[in-house]
Every structure is written in C-alpha cells, then in structure tokens.
PyMOL commands that place a pseudoatom at each C-alpha (Angstrom):
pseudoatom trace, name=CA, resn=MET, resi=1, chain=A, elem=C, hetatm=0, pos=[56.679, 169.085, 27.074]
pseudoatom trace, name=CA, resn=THR, resi=2, chain=A, elem=C, hetatm=0, pos=[55.365, 165.720, 27.850]
pseudoatom trace, name=CA, resn=VAL, resi=3, chain=A, elem=C, hetatm=0, pos=[56.570, 162.442, 26.511]
pseudoatom trace, name=CA, resn=ALA, resi=4, chain=A, elem=C, hetatm=0, pos=[54.116, 159.889, 25.957]
pseudoatom trace, name=CA, resn=LYS, resi=5, chain=A, elem=C, hetatm=0, pos=[55.336, 156.509, 27.653]
pseudoatom trace, name=CA, resn=ARG, resi=6, chain=A, elem=C, hetatm=0, pos=[57.628, 158.733, 29.991]
pseudoatom trace, name=CA, resn=TYR, resi=7, chain=A, elem=C, hetatm=0, pos=[59.103, 155.554, 31.590]
pseudoatom trace, name=CA, resn=VAL, resi=8, chain=A, elem=C, hetatm=0, pos=[59.811, 152.175, 30.462]
pseudoatom trace, name=CA, resn=LEU, resi=9, chain=A, elem=C, hetatm=0, pos=[61.193, 149.596, 31.489]
pseudoatom trace, name=CA, resn=ARG, resi=10, chain=A, elem=C, hetatm=0, pos=[65.034, 147.808, 29.620]
pseudoatom trace, name=CA, resn=LEU, resi=11, chain=A, elem=C, hetatm=0, pos=[65.924, 144.753, 30.664]
pseudoatom trace, name=CA, resn=PHE, resi=12, chain=A, elem=C, hetatm=0, pos=[69.356, 143.221, 29.967]
pseudoatom trace, name=CA, resn=VAL, resi=13, chain=A, elem=C, hetatm=0, pos=[70.207, 139.239, 30.461]
pseudoatom trace, name=CA, resn=SER, resi=14, chain=A, elem=C, hetatm=0, pos=[73.763, 137.707, 30.043]
pseudoatom trace, name=CA, resn=LEU, resi=15, chain=A, elem=C, hetatm=0, pos=[75.116, 134.348, 30.542]
pseudoatom trace, name=CA, resn=LYS, resi=16, chain=A, elem=C, hetatm=0, pos=[75.922, 135.966, 34.303]
pseudoatom trace, name=CA, resn=TYR, resi=17, chain=A, elem=C, hetatm=0, pos=[73.772, 138.177, 34.946]
pseudoatom trace, name=CA, resn=VAL, resi=18, chain=A, elem=C, hetatm=0, pos=[69.927, 140.338, 35.348]
pseudoatom trace, name=CA, resn=THR, resi=19, chain=A, elem=C, hetatm=0, pos=[69.948, 144.160, 34.854]
pseudoatom trace, name=CA, resn=ALA, resi=20, chain=A, elem=C, hetatm=0, pos=[66.637, 146.137, 35.129]
pseudoatom trace, name=CA, resn=ASN, resi=21, chain=A, elem=C, hetatm=0, pos=[66.809, 149.451, 34.327]
pseudoatom trace, name=CA, resn=VAL, resi=22, chain=A, elem=C, hetatm=0, pos=[63.454, 152.336, 34.415]
pseudoatom trace, name=CA, resn=VAL, resi=23, chain=A, elem=C, hetatm=0, pos=[64.472, 154.999, 31.961]
pseudoatom trace, name=CA, resn=ASP, resi=24, chain=A, elem=C, hetatm=0, pos=[63.015, 158.306, 31.918]
pseudoatom trace, name=CA, resn=ARG, resi=25, chain=A, elem=C, hetatm=0, pos=[62.503, 159.249, 28.186]
pseudoatom trace, name=CA, resn=GLN, resi=26, chain=A, elem=C, hetatm=0, pos=[62.100, 162.901, 28.949]
pseudoatom trace, name=CA, resn=CYS, resi=27, chain=A, elem=C, hetatm=0, pos=[65.240, 163.987, 30.442]
pseudoatom trace, name=CA, resn=GLY, resi=28, chain=A, elem=C, hetatm=0, pos=[67.398, 160.845, 29.051]
pseudoatom trace, name=CA, resn=ARG, resi=29, chain=A, elem=C, hetatm=0, pos=[68.516, 159.112, 32.095]
pseudoatom trace, name=CA, resn=ILE, resi=30, chain=A, elem=C, hetatm=0, pos=[68.161, 155.594, 34.328]
pseudoatom trace, name=CA, resn=VAL, resi=31, chain=A, elem=C, hetatm=0, pos=[66.266, 156.318, 37.343]
pseudoatom trace, name=CA, resn=THR, resi=32, chain=A, elem=C, hetatm=0, pos=[66.358, 153.534, 39.390]
pseudoatom trace, name=CA, resn=THR, resi=33, chain=A, elem=C, hetatm=0, pos=[68.092, 149.992, 38.446]
pseudoatom trace, name=CA, resn=ALA, resi=34, chain=A, elem=C, hetatm=0, pos=[68.386, 146.501, 39.690]
pseudoatom trace, name=CA, resn=SER, resi=35, chain=A, elem=C, hetatm=0, pos=[70.765, 144.021, 39.059]
pseudoatom trace, name=CA, resn=THR, resi=36, chain=A, elem=C, hetatm=0, pos=[72.208, 140.326, 39.910]
pseudoatom trace, name=CA, resn=ALA, resi=37, chain=A, elem=C, hetatm=0, pos=[75.601, 142.197, 40.028]
pseudoatom trace, name=CA, resn=GLU, resi=38, chain=A, elem=C, hetatm=0, pos=[74.867, 144.120, 42.672]
pseudoatom trace, name=CA, resn=ARG, resi=39, chain=A, elem=C, hetatm=0, pos=[76.743, 142.346, 45.831]
pseudoatom trace, name=CA, resn=PRO, resi=40, chain=A, elem=C, hetatm=0, pos=[74.347, 142.564, 48.137]
pseudoatom trace, name=CA, resn=LEU, resi=41, chain=A, elem=C, hetatm=0, pos=[71.489, 140.927, 45.590]
pseudoatom trace, name=CA, resn=ARG, resi=42, chain=A, elem=C, hetatm=0, pos=[73.831, 138.672, 44.203]
pseudoatom trace, name=CA, resn=ASP, resi=43, chain=A, elem=C, hetatm=0, pos=[75.177, 137.423, 47.959]
pseudoatom trace, name=CA, resn=GLY, resi=44, chain=A, elem=C, hetatm=0, pos=[71.286, 136.563, 48.675]
pseudoatom trace, name=CA, resn=LEU, resi=45, chain=A, elem=C, hetatm=0, pos=[71.314, 133.524, 45.558]
pseudoatom trace, name=CA, resn=GLU, resi=46, chain=A, elem=C, hetatm=0, pos=[72.349, 130.593, 45.702]
pseudoatom trace, name=CA, resn=ARG, resi=47, chain=A, elem=C, hetatm=0, pos=[76.059, 130.375, 44.530]
pseudoatom trace, name=CA, resn=GLY, resi=48, chain=A, elem=C, hetatm=0, pos=[76.287, 130.157, 40.477]
pseudoatom trace, name=CA, resn=ARG, resi=49, chain=A, elem=C, hetatm=0, pos=[72.418, 131.299, 39.976]
pseudoatom trace, name=CA, resn=ALA, resi=50, chain=A, elem=C, hetatm=0, pos=[72.695, 135.159, 39.235]
pseudoatom trace, name=CA, resn=CYS, resi=51, chain=A, elem=C, hetatm=0, pos=[71.365, 134.857, 35.670]
pseudoatom trace, name=CA, resn=ASN, resi=52, chain=A, elem=C, hetatm=0, pos=[68.185, 132.193, 36.158]
pseudoatom trace, name=CA, resn=ALA, resi=53, chain=A, elem=C, hetatm=0, pos=[64.215, 133.091, 36.713]
pseudoatom trace, name=CA, resn=LYS, resi=54, chain=A, elem=C, hetatm=0, pos=[64.430, 133.215, 40.936]
pseudoatom trace, name=CA, resn=ALA, resi=55, chain=A, elem=C, hetatm=0, pos=[66.876, 135.870, 40.252]
pseudoatom trace, name=CA, resn=ALA, resi=56, chain=A, elem=C, hetatm=0, pos=[65.420, 137.906, 37.957]
pseudoatom trace, name=CA, resn=ALA, resi=57, chain=A, elem=C, hetatm=0, pos=[62.247, 137.582, 40.484]
pseudoatom trace, name=CA, resn=ALA, resi=58, chain=A, elem=C, hetatm=0, pos=[64.644, 139.014, 43.262]
pseudoatom trace, name=CA, resn=VAL, resi=59, chain=A, elem=C, hetatm=0, pos=[65.893, 141.368, 40.305]
pseudoatom trace, name=CA, resn=GLY, resi=60, chain=A, elem=C, hetatm=0, pos=[62.163, 142.443, 39.664]
pseudoatom trace, name=CA, resn=GLU, resi=61, chain=A, elem=C, hetatm=0, pos=[61.407, 142.776, 43.760]
pseudoatom trace, name=CA, resn=VAL, resi=62, chain=A, elem=C, hetatm=0, pos=[64.343, 144.685, 44.379]
pseudoatom trace, name=CA, resn=LEU, resi=63, chain=A, elem=C, hetatm=0, pos=[63.101, 147.310, 41.589]
pseudoatom trace, name=CA, resn=ALA, resi=64, chain=A, elem=C, hetatm=0, pos=[60.007, 147.377, 42.366]
pseudoatom trace, name=CA, resn=MET, resi=65, chain=A, elem=C, hetatm=0, pos=[60.966, 148.472, 46.409]
pseudoatom trace, name=CA, resn=ARG, resi=66, chain=A, elem=C, hetatm=0, pos=[63.782, 151.079, 44.920]
pseudoatom trace, name=CA, resn=LEU, resi=67, chain=A, elem=C, hetatm=0, pos=[60.290, 152.329, 42.357]
pseudoatom trace, name=CA, resn=LYS, resi=68, chain=A, elem=C, hetatm=0, pos=[58.366, 152.865, 46.076]
pseudoatom trace, name=CA, resn=VAL, resi=69, chain=A, elem=C, hetatm=0, pos=[60.971, 154.728, 47.614]
pseudoatom trace, name=CA, resn=ASP, resi=70, chain=A, elem=C, hetatm=0, pos=[61.264, 157.409, 44.729]
pseudoatom trace, name=CA, resn=GLY, resi=71, chain=A, elem=C, hetatm=0, pos=[57.423, 157.558, 44.470]
pseudoatom trace, name=CA, resn=LEU, resi=72, chain=A, elem=C, hetatm=0, pos=[56.993, 156.091, 41.022]
pseudoatom trace, name=CA, resn=THR, resi=73, chain=A, elem=C, hetatm=0, pos=[55.042, 153.512, 41.420]
pseudoatom trace, name=CA, resn=GLN, resi=74, chain=A, elem=C, hetatm=0, pos=[51.777, 155.048, 40.477]
pseudoatom trace, name=CA, resn=GLU, resi=75, chain=A, elem=C, hetatm=0, pos=[53.751, 156.129, 37.018]
pseudoatom trace, name=CA, resn=PRO, resi=76, chain=A, elem=C, hetatm=0, pos=[52.692, 154.400, 34.093]
pseudoatom trace, name=CA, resn=ILE, resi=77, chain=A, elem=C, hetatm=0, pos=[55.718, 151.936, 33.268]
pseudoatom trace, name=CA, resn=TYR, resi=78, chain=A, elem=C, hetatm=0, pos=[56.375, 150.531, 30.042]
pseudoatom trace, name=CA, resn=PRO, resi=79, chain=A, elem=C, hetatm=0, pos=[57.755, 147.548, 29.243]
pseudoatom trace, name=CA, resn=ASN, resi=80, chain=A, elem=C, hetatm=0, pos=[57.332, 146.171, 25.670]
pseudoatom trace, name=CA, resn=ALA, resi=81, chain=A, elem=C, hetatm=0, pos=[57.312, 142.232, 26.437]
pseudoatom trace, name=CA, resn=GLU, resi=82, chain=A, elem=C, hetatm=0, pos=[57.303, 141.210, 22.995]
pseudoatom trace, name=CA, resn=LYS, resi=83, chain=A, elem=C, hetatm=0, pos=[60.558, 143.177, 21.840]
pseudoatom trace, name=CA, resn=GLU, resi=84, chain=A, elem=C, hetatm=0, pos=[61.860, 141.681, 25.045]
pseudoatom trace, name=CA, resn=VAL, resi=85, chain=A, elem=C, hetatm=0, pos=[61.494, 138.053, 24.977]
pseudoatom trace, name=CA, resn=ALA, resi=86, chain=A, elem=C, hetatm=0, pos=[62.460, 138.685, 21.376]
pseudoatom trace, name=CA, resn=LYS, resi=87, chain=A, elem=C, hetatm=0, pos=[65.331, 140.053, 22.260]
pseudoatom trace, name=CA, resn=LYS, resi=88, chain=A, elem=C, hetatm=0, pos=[66.662, 138.124, 24.648]
pseudoatom trace, name=CA, resn=GLY, resi=89, chain=A, elem=C, hetatm=0, pos=[65.830, 134.815, 23.025]
pseudoatom trace, name=CA, resn=PHE, resi=90, chain=A, elem=C, hetatm=0, pos=[62.912, 132.145, 23.661]
pseudoatom trace, name=CA, resn=GLU, resi=91, chain=A, elem=C, hetatm=0, pos=[65.022, 130.508, 25.944]
pseudoatom trace, name=CA, resn=ASN, resi=92, chain=A, elem=C, hetatm=0, pos=[65.220, 133.991, 28.454]
pseudoatom trace, name=CA, resn=GLN, resi=93, chain=A, elem=C, hetatm=0, pos=[61.602, 134.254, 28.169]
pseudoatom trace, name=CA, resn=THR, resi=94, chain=A, elem=C, hetatm=0, pos=[60.828, 132.934, 31.897]
pseudoatom trace, name=CA, resn=LYS, resi=95, chain=A, elem=C, hetatm=0, pos=[63.199, 135.589, 33.278]
pseudoatom trace, name=CA, resn=VAL, resi=96, chain=A, elem=C, hetatm=0, pos=[61.625, 138.881, 30.997]
pseudoatom trace, name=CA, resn=TRP, resi=97, chain=A, elem=C, hetatm=0, pos=[58.205, 137.196, 32.577]
pseudoatom trace, name=CA, resn=ALA, resi=98, chain=A, elem=C, hetatm=0, pos=[59.605, 136.580, 36.250]
pseudoatom trace, name=CA, resn=ILE, resi=99, chain=A, elem=C, hetatm=0, pos=[60.729, 140.557, 36.272]
pseudoatom trace, name=CA, resn=LEU, resi=100, chain=A, elem=C, hetatm=0, pos=[57.771, 141.604, 34.793]
pseudoatom trace, name=CA, resn=ASN, resi=101, chain=A, elem=C, hetatm=0, pos=[55.657, 139.537, 37.596]
pseudoatom trace, name=CA, resn=ALA, resi=102, chain=A, elem=C, hetatm=0, pos=[57.476, 140.466, 39.766]
pseudoatom trace, name=CA, resn=LEU, resi=103, chain=A, elem=C, hetatm=0, pos=[57.404, 144.294, 39.585]
pseudoatom trace, name=CA, resn=ARG, resi=104, chain=A, elem=C, hetatm=0, pos=[53.300, 143.982, 39.173]
pseudoatom trace, name=CA, resn=SER, resi=105, chain=A, elem=C, hetatm=0, pos=[52.642, 142.179, 42.377]
pseudoatom trace, name=CA, resn=HIS, resi=106, chain=A, elem=C, hetatm=0, pos=[54.516, 144.315, 43.583]
pseudoatom trace, name=CA, resn=GLY, resi=107, chain=A, elem=C, hetatm=0, pos=[52.503, 147.264, 43.104]
pseudoatom trace, name=CA, resn=VAL, resi=108, chain=A, elem=C, hetatm=0, pos=[54.433, 148.803, 39.680]
pseudoatom trace, name=CA, resn=ASN, resi=109, chain=A, elem=C, hetatm=0, pos=[51.939, 150.516, 37.434]
pseudoatom trace, name=CA, resn=LEU, resi=110, chain=A, elem=C, hetatm=0, pos=[53.215, 148.244, 34.236]
pseudoatom trace, name=CA, resn=ARG, resi=111, chain=A, elem=C, hetatm=0, pos=[51.711, 148.598, 31.067]
pseudoatom trace, name=CA, resn=ILE, resi=112, chain=A, elem=C, hetatm=0, pos=[52.336, 146.103, 29.018]
pseudoatom trace, name=CA, resn=ASP, resi=113, chain=A, elem=C, hetatm=0, pos=[51.649, 147.284, 25.356]
pseudoatom trace, name=CA, resn=ASP, resi=114, chain=A, elem=C, hetatm=0, pos=[51.432, 143.870, 23.506]
pseudoatom trace, name=CA, resn=ASP, resi=115, chain=A, elem=C, hetatm=0, pos=[47.841, 141.906, 23.749]
pseudoatom trace, name=CA, resn=GLY, resi=116, chain=A, elem=C, hetatm=0, pos=[49.263, 138.369, 23.310]
pseudoatom trace, name=CA, resn=ASP, resi=117, chain=A, elem=C, hetatm=0, pos=[50.238, 136.393, 26.510]
pseudoatom trace, name=CA, resn=HIS, resi=118, chain=A, elem=C, hetatm=0, pos=[53.283, 134.973, 26.070]
pseudoatom trace, name=CA, resn=ARG, resi=119, chain=A, elem=C, hetatm=0, pos=[53.868, 134.499, 29.082]
pseudoatom trace, name=CA, resn=PRO, resi=120, chain=A, elem=C, hetatm=0, pos=[55.492, 130.894, 30.400]
pseudoatom trace, name=CA, resn=HIS, resi=121, chain=A, elem=C, hetatm=0, pos=[53.168, 127.908, 31.615]
pseudoatom trace, name=CA, resn=PHE, resi=122, chain=A, elem=C, hetatm=0, pos=[54.252, 125.846, 34.535]
for i in range(1, 122): cmd.bond("trace and resi %d" % i, "trace and resi %d" % (i + 1))
show_as sticks, trace
zoom trace
C-alpha cells in the first residue's frame, strides 16, 4: 500500500521554540526532526532568540542536513504552507516561510500545495 503524500512536514511554533518534523504517513512516525529546543541549535542562536525568523531558518537548515543524512532529500515532502500559516497566525508567517525557504535552498524536494505566493516581502 502506498500512501499519497507519504512524507509531510509539520511545524510547531510556540513563544519559546520552533520545531519542524517530517512524518512518514505510511508508518505513522517522525522520521526526522529539528528544534530550537535542542541544546546545540539553541546555543548557536542569540540569547533569548529561539523563536524568531533567523532561528526558524536555522531549524530548516538542520532539518535539511538530517534529511540528507537519512537519504530523504529527493523524496517529495509535502508542507501545507497555507494551513501552517493559518494555524500559526499571521505574525508567524515569516517563521513558517523561513523554514520552507531554508529547506528548499538546501536541496529538499518540497511540494507546496497552495498556488498563492504568501511569502512575506522584505
């Protein structure tokens, strides 16, 4: 049995941390994760800045490296950008897109479903 959209990206943004998980829907488990709650990642950020766009981009970079190690960068990974932005609120839009852009720029095969360009314009 093959699951359509086997690998999906789930994002969690709180007041303190940013976490990104890639979930294998076929077996229902997290295959890789990255979070500013991890000490090595947190220590590399400015003190008290574990939940800004720069931290979110760092989470995306670390997640991309872990996907490479696991041999999953060529597998299609499906984030639902519109849903993630709606779920996180408009003020977290830059964090969501920072993660997605970091993943894409590090060679991850993202398949973004929505057609609109919801990225912030700097």
